[in-house]
GULUMBA-412397 format. One record per residue: residue number from 1; residue in one letter; x, z, y of N, C-alpha, C in turn. Coordinates in Angstrom, 3 decimals, always signed. Example, Ala and Ser with C-alpha at 12.3 -4.5 7.8 and 13.67 -1.06 7.14 Angstrom:
+-----+---+----------+----------+----------+----------+----------+----------+----------+----------+----------+
|   k | r |       nx |       nz |       ny |      cax |      caz |      cay |       cx |       cz |       cy |
+-----+---+----------+----------+----------+----------+----------+----------+----------+----------+----------+
|   1 | a |  +13.190 |   +7.800 |   -5.690 |  +12.300 |   +7.800 |   -4.500 |  +13.200 |   +7.800 |   -3.300 |
|   2 | s |  +12.850 |   +7.080 |   -2.250 |  +13.670 |   +7.140 |   -1.060 |  +12.900 |   +7.870 |   +0.030 |
+-----+---+----------+----------+----------+----------+----------+----------+----------+----------+----------+
***
This chain:
+-----+---+----------+----------+----------+----------+----------+----------+----------+----------+----------+
|   k | r |       nx |       nz |       ny |      cax |      caz |      cay |       cx |       cz |       cy |
+-----+---+----------+----------+----------+----------+----------+----------+----------+----------+----------+
|   1 | e |  +71.319 | +279.059 | +165.662 |  +71.443 | +278.322 | +164.420 |  +70.097 | +277.671 | +164.113 |
|   2 | g |  +70.000 | +276.384 | +164.180 |  +68.747 | +275.685 | +163.954 |  +68.590 | +275.229 | +162.523 |
|   3 | h |  +67.508 | +274.514 | +162.285 |  +67.254 | +274.026 | +160.931 |  +67.892 | +272.673 | +160.676 |
|   4 | g |  +68.576 | +272.093 | +161.658 |  +69.359 | +270.884 | +161.442 |  +68.589 | +269.582 | +161.441 |
|   5 | r |  +67.284 | +269.629 | +161.468 |  +66.469 | +268.424 | +161.473 |  +65.795 | +268.268 | +162.821 |
|   6 | l |  +65.691 | +267.029 | +163.245 |  +64.951 | +266.746 | +164.468 |  +63.463 | +266.780 | +164.112 |
|   7 | p |  +62.679 | +267.670 | +164.714 |  +61.247 | +267.714 | +164.406 |  +60.594 | +266.367 | +164.721 |
|   8 | l |  +59.676 | +265.938 | +163.860 |  +59.045 | +264.629 | +164.029 |  +58.363 | +264.511 | +165.393 |
|   9 | e |  +57.667 | +265.540 | +165.833 |  +56.996 | +265.468 | +167.134 |  +57.995 | +265.217 | +168.262 |
|  10 | v |  +59.145 | +265.873 | +168.205 |  +60.189 | +265.668 | +169.220 |  +60.731 | +264.247 | +169.119 |
|  11 | a |  +60.967 | +263.774 | +167.906 |  +61.478 | +262.414 | +167.709 |  +60.499 | +261.378 | +168.260 |
|  12 | l |  +59.215 | +261.558 | +167.980 |  +58.206 | +260.615 | +168.463 |  +58.125 | +260.623 | +169.989 |
|  13 | m |  +58.142 | +261.817 | +170.577 |  +58.086 | +261.896 | +172.043 |  +59.347 | +261.319 | +172.678 |
|  14 | t |  +60.485 | +261.493 | +172.033 |  +61.730 | +260.919 | +172.542 |  +61.647 | +259.398 | +172.534 |
|  15 | l |  +61.118 | +258.832 | +171.457 |  +60.939 | +257.376 | +171.385 |  +59.997 | +256.882 | +172.481 |
|  16 | v |  +58.871 | +257.538 | +172.621 |  +57.851 | +257.111 | +173.581 |  +58.320 | +257.311 | +175.023 |
|  17 | n |  +59.113 | +258.360 | +175.266 |  +59.554 | +258.680 | +176.631 |  +60.807 | +257.940 | +177.071 |
|  18 | s |  +61.464 | +257.216 | +176.164 |  +62.684 | +256.516 | +176.571 |  +62.340 | +255.431 | +177.594 |
|  19 | a |  +63.281 | +255.153 | +178.472 |  +63.051 | +254.226 | +179.590 |  +62.786 | +252.805 | +179.105 |
|  20 | p |  +61.883 | +252.105 | +179.754 |  +61.031 | +252.589 | +180.830 |  +59.861 | +253.402 | +180.267 |
|  21 | a |  +59.626 | +254.549 | +180.842 |  +58.559 | +255.439 | +180.387 |  +57.204 | +254.918 | +180.849 |
|  22 | c |  +56.167 | +255.378 | +180.175 |  +54.797 | +255.015 | +180.543 |  +54.205 | +256.147 | +181.385 |
|  23 | p |  +53.606 | +255.837 | +182.520 |  +53.039 | +256.895 | +183.361 |  +51.845 | +257.600 | +182.729 |
|  24 | n |  +51.312 | +257.044 | +181.637 |  +50.140 | +257.632 | +180.994 |  +50.471 | +258.405 | +179.720 |
|  25 | v |  +51.756 | +258.700 | +179.515 |  +52.182 | +259.530 | +178.382 |  +52.927 | +260.730 | +178.951 |
|  26 | l |  +52.541 | +261.924 | +178.515 |  +53.187 | +263.145 | +178.987 |  +54.671 | +263.116 | +178.635 |
|  27 | q |  +55.504 | +263.524 | +179.573 |  +56.954 | +263.483 | +179.389 |  +57.482 | +264.755 | +178.730 |
|  28 | l |  +58.352 | +264.565 | +177.753 |  +59.113 | +265.662 | +177.153 |  +60.348 | +265.846 | +178.022 |
|  29 | l |  +60.470 | +266.997 | +178.667 |  +61.587 | +267.242 | +179.578 |  +62.807 | +267.790 | +178.847 |
|  30 | e |  +62.567 | +268.651 | +177.867 |  +63.660 | +269.273 | +177.129 |  +63.072 | +269.950 | +175.897 |
|  31 | w |  +63.918 | +270.173 | +174.912 |  +63.446 | +270.932 | +173.753 |  +64.581 | +271.779 | +173.206 |
|  32 | f |  +64.206 | +272.864 | +172.523 |  +65.172 | +273.813 | +171.987 |  +64.857 | +274.083 | +170.522 |
|  33 | d |  +65.893 | +274.097 | +169.719 |  +65.766 | +274.377 | +168.290 |  +66.079 | +275.851 | +168.054 |
|  34 | h |  +65.111 | +276.583 | +167.525 |  +65.298 | +277.983 | +167.167 |  +65.402 | +278.061 | +165.646 |
|  35 | h |  +65.626 | +279.209 | +165.122 |  +65.854 | +279.329 | +163.679 |  +64.693 | +278.774 | +162.848 |
|  36 | r |  +63.478 | +279.134 | +163.169 |  +62.337 | +278.712 | +162.356 |  +61.291 | +277.920 | +163.131 |
|  37 | c |  +61.581 | +277.613 | +164.377 |  +60.624 | +276.872 | +165.195 |  +61.376 | +276.153 | +166.312 |
|  38 | y |  +60.647 | +275.400 | +167.079 |  +61.247 | +274.735 | +168.230 |  +60.323 | +274.898 | +169.433 |
|  39 | t |  +60.906 | +274.805 | +170.602 |  +60.175 | +274.922 | +171.853 |  +60.349 | +273.627 | +172.632 |
|  40 | m |  +59.234 | +273.090 | +173.135 |  +59.283 | +271.889 | +173.955 |  +58.901 | +272.242 | +175.388 |
|  41 | i |  +59.662 | +271.717 | +176.329 |  +59.337 | +271.847 | +177.748 |  +58.736 | +270.507 | +178.166 |
|  42 | l |  +57.472 | +270.536 | +178.568 |  +56.731 | +269.320 | +178.872 |  +56.369 | +269.255 | +180.352 |
|  43 | e |  +56.225 | +268.038 | +180.824 |  +55.697 | +267.793 | +182.163 |  +54.315 | +268.449 | +182.267 |
|  44 | r |  +53.977 | +268.970 | +183.434 |  +52.639 | +269.529 | +183.653 |  +52.105 | +269.033 | +184.995 |
|  45 | p |  +51.331 | +267.950 | +184.958 |  +50.747 | +267.460 | +186.208 |  +49.795 | +268.510 | +186.794 |
|  46 | v |  +49.817 | +268.654 | +188.107 |  +48.960 | +269.643 | +188.759 |  +48.220 | +268.954 | +189.888 |
|  47 | p |  +46.966 | +269.164 | +190.098 |  +46.041 | +269.900 | +189.242 |  +45.502 | +268.985 | +188.148 |
|  48 | c |  +45.311 | +269.531 | +186.970 |  +44.776 | +268.729 | +185.872 |  +44.071 | +269.634 | +184.875 |
|  49 | q |  +43.342 | +269.005 | +183.977 |  +42.727 | +269.695 | +182.851 |  +42.537 | +268.669 | +181.750 |
|  50 | d |  +42.263 | +269.154 | +180.541 |  +42.044 | +268.178 | +179.477 |  +40.702 | +267.484 | +179.720 |
|  51 | l |  +40.593 | +266.278 | +179.201 |  +39.408 | +265.454 | +179.464 |  +38.142 | +266.097 | +178.910 |
|  52 | q |  +38.236 | +266.806 | +177.793 |  +37.072 | +267.490 | +177.225 |  +36.500 | +268.498 | +178.233 |
|  53 | s |  +37.364 | +269.343 | +178.774 |  +36.922 | +270.345 | +179.761 |  +36.392 | +269.679 | +181.029 |
|  54 | f |  +37.071 | +268.618 | +181.456 |  +36.642 | +267.880 | +182.645 |  +35.217 | +267.364 | +182.458 |
|  55 | c |  +34.926 | +266.790 | +181.289 |  +33.585 | +266.255 | +181.020 |  +32.550 | +267.375 | +180.912 |
|  56 | e |  +32.929 | +268.502 | +180.302 |  +31.998 | +269.628 | +180.196 |  +31.631 | +270.165 | +181.576 |
|  57 | e |  +32.592 | +270.210 | +182.489 |  +32.335 | +270.724 | +183.838 |  +31.583 | +269.736 | +184.717 |
|  58 | n |  +31.803 | +268.432 | +184.507 |  +31.226 | +267.409 | +185.380 |  +30.060 | +266.661 | +184.754 |
|  59 | g |  +29.683 | +267.019 | +183.547 |  +28.530 | +266.403 | +182.908 |  +28.852 | +265.141 | +182.135 |
|  60 | y |  +29.398 | +264.153 | +182.786 |  +29.728 | +262.888 | +182.142 |  +30.666 | +262.113 | +183.055 |
|  61 | l |  +31.203 | +261.012 | +182.537 |  +32.014 | +260.105 | +183.355 |  +31.129 | +258.946 | +183.768 |
|  62 | d |  +31.088 | +258.646 | +185.055 |  +30.340 | +257.458 | +185.450 |  +31.107 | +256.227 | +184.962 |
|  63 | e |  +30.468 | +255.079 | +185.031 |  +31.041 | +253.865 | +184.451 |  +32.407 | +253.514 | +185.025 |
|  64 | s |  +32.576 | +253.627 | +186.321 |  +33.863 | +253.249 | +186.917 |  +34.975 | +254.209 | +186.499 |
|  65 | l |  +34.682 | +255.505 | +186.402 |  +35.693 | +256.465 | +185.970 |  +35.993 | +256.303 | +184.482 |
|  66 | a |  +34.961 | +256.052 | +183.675 |  +35.177 | +255.817 | +182.246 |  +36.075 | +254.597 | +182.042 |
|  67 | k |  +35.844 | +253.551 | +182.817 |  +36.679 | +252.349 | +182.730 |  +38.118 | +252.672 | +183.099 |
|  68 | k |  +38.314 | +253.429 | +184.179 |  +39.668 | +253.801 | +184.607 |  +40.379 | +254.601 | +183.517 |
|  69 | v |  +39.689 | +255.566 | +182.929 |  +40.274 | +256.395 | +181.871 |  +40.625 | +255.544 | +180.657 |
|  70 | l |  +39.701 | +254.693 | +180.225 |  +39.947 | +253.871 | +179.037 |  +41.084 | +252.882 | +179.248 |
|  71 | l |  +41.181 | +252.276 | +180.417 |  +42.283 | +251.347 | +180.681 |  +43.634 | +252.068 | +180.636 |
|  72 | q |  +43.677 | +253.292 | +181.159 |  +44.916 | +254.066 | +181.101 |  +45.240 | +254.476 | +179.666 |
|  73 | l |  +44.215 | +254.841 | +178.895 |  +44.432 | +255.204 | +177.490 |  +44.955 | +254.004 | +176.710 |
|  74 | i |  +44.380 | +252.838 | +176.940 |  +44.858 | +251.618 | +176.275 |  +46.313 | +251.359 | +176.638 |
|  75 | s |  +46.659 | +251.537 | +177.901 |  +48.049 | +251.364 | +178.330 |  +48.975 | +252.323 | +177.583 |
|  76 | a |  +48.570 | +253.582 | +177.462 |  +49.380 | +254.578 | +176.754 |  +49.544 | +254.209 | +175.283 |
|  77 | l |  +48.457 | +253.795 | +174.644 |  +48.519 | +253.463 | +173.217 |  +49.327 | +252.192 | +172.966 |
|  78 | k |  +49.209 | +251.208 | +173.847 |  +50.030 | +249.998 | +173.718 |  +51.506 | +250.344 | +173.879 |
|  79 | h |  +51.810 | +251.240 | +174.803 |  +53.192 | +251.674 | +175.001 |  +53.713 | +252.365 | +173.735 |
|  80 | c |  +52.912 | +253.256 | +173.170 |  +53.315 | +253.939 | +171.932 |  +53.572 | +252.922 | +170.825 |
|  81 | e |  +52.673 | +251.969 | +170.691 |  +52.826 | +250.938 | +169.656 |  +54.097 | +250.138 | +169.876 |
|  82 | s |  +54.430 | +249.844 | +171.119 |  +55.646 | +249.072 | +171.404 |  +56.905 | +249.850 | +171.044 |
|  83 | r |  +56.802 | +251.159 | +170.960 |  +57.932 | +252.021 | +170.582 |  +57.897 | +252.392 | +169.108 |
|  84 | g |  +56.908 | +251.849 | +168.373 |  +56.830 | +252.129 | +166.940 |  +56.218 | +253.472 | +166.605 |
|  85 | v |  +55.365 | +253.982 | +167.497 |  +54.776 | +255.313 | +167.320 |  +53.255 | +255.205 | +167.221 |
|  86 | l |  +52.684 | +255.915 | +166.248 |  +51.240 | +256.020 | +166.074 |  +50.836 | +257.461 | +166.378 |
|  87 | h |  +49.933 | +257.679 | +167.326 |  +49.539 | +259.032 | +167.750 |  +48.720 | +259.741 | +166.669 |
|  88 | r |  +47.729 | +259.120 | +166.114 |  +46.884 | +259.575 | +165.005 |  +45.893 | +260.692 | +165.324 |
|  89 | d |  +45.776 | +261.116 | +166.573 |  +44.836 | +262.206 | +166.872 |  +44.298 | +262.083 | +168.300 |
|  90 | v |  +43.916 | +260.879 | +168.680 |  +43.432 | +260.651 | +170.047 |  +42.001 | +261.177 | +170.164 |
|  91 | k |  +41.802 | +262.083 | +171.111 |  +40.487 | +262.644 | +171.408 |  +40.559 | +263.255 | +172.800 |
|  92 | p |  +39.421 | +263.582 | +173.400 |  +39.438 | +264.072 | +174.786 |  +40.360 | +265.268 | +175.027 |
|  93 | e |  +40.500 | +266.143 | +174.042 |  +41.369 | +267.311 | +174.201 |  +42.841 | +266.933 | +174.287 |
|  94 | k |  +43.200 | +265.730 | +173.882 |  +44.590 | +265.270 | +173.881 |  +44.921 | +264.418 | +175.101 |
|  95 | l |  +44.039 | +264.426 | +176.086 |  +44.262 | +263.694 | +177.332 |  +44.167 | +264.660 | +178.501 |
|  96 | l |  +45.197 | +264.686 | +179.333 |  +45.123 | +265.431 | +180.590 |  +44.650 | +264.474 | +181.666 |
|  97 | i |  +43.758 | +264.943 | +182.518 |  +43.284 | +264.125 | +183.628 |  +43.542 | +264.872 | +184.935 |
|  98 | s |  +44.110 | +264.168 | +185.882 |  +44.302 | +264.738 | +187.217 |  +42.929 | +264.890 | +187.859 |
|  99 | t |  +42.638 | +266.070 | +188.349 |  +41.335 | +266.288 | +188.981 |  +41.255 | +265.642 | +190.361 |
| 100 | e |  +42.387 | +265.184 | +190.883 |  +42.395 | +264.503 | +192.185 |  +42.416 | +262.981 | +192.045 |
| 101 | s |  +43.388 | +262.458 | +191.301 |  +43.557 | +261.001 | +191.213 |  +42.852 | +260.382 | +190.011 |
| 102 | h |  +42.479 | +261.213 | +189.033 |  +41.888 | +260.780 | +187.770 |  +42.854 | +259.968 | +186.914 |
| 103 | d |  +44.154 | +260.117 | +187.160 |  +45.156 | +259.536 | +186.270 |  +45.206 | +260.385 | +185.008 |
| 104 | i |  +45.460 | +259.737 | +183.870 |  +45.500 | +260.474 | +182.606 |  +46.886 | +260.433 | +181.989 |
| 105 | k |  +47.115 | +261.406 | +181.099 |  +48.355 | +261.500 | +180.328 |  +47.982 | +261.841 | +178.893 |
| 106 | l |  +48.478 | +261.039 | +177.956 |  +48.307 | +261.301 | +176.527 |  +49.322 | +262.356 | +176.112 |
| 107 | l |  +48.883 | +263.349 | +175.347 |  +49.784 | +264.415 | +174.929 |  +49.609 | +264.735 | +173.456 |
| 108 | d |  +50.477 | +265.584 | +172.950 |  +50.420 | +266.162 | +171.608 |  +50.596 | +265.113 | +170.507 |
| 109 | f |  +51.854 | +264.876 | +170.162 |  +52.189 | +263.937 | +169.095 |  +52.430 | +264.661 | +167.773 |
| 110 | g |  +51.897 | +265.877 | +167.642 |  +52.112 | +266.695 | +166.455 |  +51.552 | +266.108 | +165.176 |
| 111 | c |  +50.531 | +265.266 | +165.268 |  +49.963 | +264.605 | +164.090 |  +50.461 | +263.165 | +163.970 |
| 112 | g |  +51.337 | +262.754 | +164.877 |  +51.799 | +261.368 | +164.931 |  +52.719 | +260.999 | +163.787 |
| 113 | d |  +53.047 | +259.723 | +163.752 |  +53.931 | +259.187 | +162.726 |  +54.572 | +257.914 | +163.274 |
| 114 | l |  +55.598 | +257.469 | +162.593 |  +56.178 | +256.170 | +162.904 |  +55.257 | +255.093 | +162.360 |
| 115 | l |  +55.116 | +254.004 | +163.084 |  +54.326 | +252.881 | +162.583 |  +54.996 | +252.315 | +161.351 |
| 116 | k |  +54.191 | +251.912 | +160.384 |  +54.737 | +251.307 | +159.176 |  +53.784 | +250.233 | +158.681 |
| 117 | d |  +54.310 | +249.355 | +157.862 |  +53.501 | +248.259 | +157.339 |  +52.635 | +248.682 | +156.165 |
| 118 | s |  +53.042 | +249.717 | +155.446 |  +52.278 | +250.172 | +154.286 |  +51.115 | +251.061 | +154.730 |
| 119 | a |  +50.226 | +251.350 | +153.784 |  +49.051 | +252.174 | +154.085 |  +49.458 | +253.619 | +154.354 |
| 120 | y |  +48.736 | +254.254 | +155.246 |  +48.932 | +255.683 | +155.495 |  +48.124 | +256.446 | +154.448 |
| 121 | k |  +48.789 | +257.353 | +153.736 |  +48.120 | +258.086 | +152.659 |  +47.692 | +259.484 | +153.082 |
| 122 | y |  +48.267 | +259.986 | +154.149 |  +47.935 | +261.322 | +154.638 |  +47.388 | +261.186 | +156.043 |
| 123 | f |  +46.322 | +261.895 | +156.310 |  +45.656 | +261.762 | +157.596 |  +45.674 | +263.077 | +158.348 |
| 124 | a |  +45.704 | +262.977 | +159.665 |  +45.742 | +264.174 | +160.530 |  +44.405 | +264.877 | +160.520 |
+-----+---+----------+----------+----------+----------+----------+----------+----------+----------+----------+
***
């Protein structure tokens, strides 16, 4: 018996993940509604770590890697915008980076919202 409402984070990820999906946004594979909470089953690229940890272990990103990461992040954010979704909490901890290919995935839409024309009054 669930709470009957689609959680906003699930709704936002469903919008962003609908075809054609963006390779730089983490995929929501499935979700389950429990009585007082919900569980999301998410894609997990292997091997990977969040960008914050990657930078702490490797010191810094050289210019070419920083460019690659930023171009992928821009692609992810443009994709979200095209689906009417605002992430609202982009930071290194919210990006997974493949330790082999250096491809990134934007994750965690828990602070996100639908894009709107009016001012946002509440901030993440």
